[in-house]
Residue, then its C-alpha position, 0 to 999 in steps of 0.5 A: m884535418t880534424p879528428t872527428a872527420r871520417w877520411r879514407r882512401s877510395t878503392r871503389s871499382s864501380p859506381p854504387t848501386s841504388s841501394e848504396v849510399t850516394t857518392v858525389a864528386i866535384h871538379q871544375p870543367e877541363y878541356f879533355p881532362w886526364p884519366g884521373f878525372l874520368d876515374k873520379a867520375r866513374r867512382a861517383d853517382v853524381l859528378v858536379l862540374l863546378d862551372d860557376v867559380q872564378f876562371d883560372r887561366s893557369s889551370l887546365q880549364h882551357r887547355a889539354r896536353v897531348a903526346a907529340t913526337d918530341g914531347l907533350a904539346w898543348m891544345t889551348l882554347p883562345f879566350v877573352h878574359r875580363f877578370p874577374q870572371r866565372i868559368d861559365e862567363v868566359e867567351l871564346a876569342d875566335e874559331r881557329w882552334r877547331v882546325k888547329h886542334w884537329k890537325t894536332l890530333e891527326a899529327c900526333y895520333g893519326r897512326a895510333a890504333g884507336f884513331a880511326a874509331a874515335a875520329p867520327s866523334l871527334r870530327a862532330f865535336f869540333e864542328r859543334p857550335a860554341r860561343r863560351l868556354v864551357d860550350v867546348t870544355i863540358p862537351s869534351v868531358e862528356l865525350l871522354l866519359h862516353a868513350f871510357g864507358v862512364t855513365t855517371r850523372v853529370v850536373r852543372a853547379s850553375s844550375m844549383d842554388t847553393p850558397g857558400e865558398k870553398s868547403a862550405r860550397v862543396l858541403a852545400l852541393c853534397q847536401a843538395l844532392g843527398a850525398t852521404r859520401y864525398l869523393s875528393g881529390r888529394t889537392g881539394a881535400a886540403y881545404l875541406d872542413g872535416a868536422a862540418f862534413s862529419e856533422a852533416g853525416i857525409s864521409v869524405e874519401i880521397q881518390a887514389f889513382d894510378l894510371p894503368t899502362y896501355a899499348r901505344h904507337r910510340p913510347l911516351p915522353e918522360e914527362t906525362r903530367g897532365l896528359s889528356a885522356l885523349d891519349a889513351w882513347l886514341c891509342l885504344g879506341n873501342q877498348s878504352s873503356s877497359l882501361l878504368t875498369s881494370l883498376p882495383 
């Protein structure tokens, strides 16, 4: 990190108004991501889903973690990977995941307080047509954003003609959207060229997020890293939008 860069931790509790600066957040699309992903989107004016970078099979780009009776369980999308491929080029291998994932959620959350309210939206989600990975993951992001009351504009990087890689690509996306502030995750901030952002008049904030506690139908397992926001939604139902707005 260079001395000329303007870095600070984000404490914004609501999206900026039109009279304020434009804040952009960027993240690869994930399958039913964790609440921190949604909070990052909530604190921005625009969320860019970075769907045209190389697919990483070790990431959460094709899987989500939910809380089962004996710990965390994976819901994994079957895919056909022809390395190297962009995220938006990866195709689904079969259709069996639909029934399997629905049954997993029924088993894990069928008795949770918010399950009945969320079930119609989830059923519709699992019934929608899909051929590629992004046909599932991006709608899963949008479904959770809606459930948690996040109205941030969402755009796909693949729809934008922006050059560069890593930090240069992030900067180009921000500039294309007229950003004056970039909201970064802690990991992503490590490779940013702070001097380039400063020269472009774009400040960089690092997201600070601590998951609030919420009522559950049974105790969480000790290991909750990567737990999908599905957990909070299916436990809280129509009250889930208050979880993020309660943050400072």
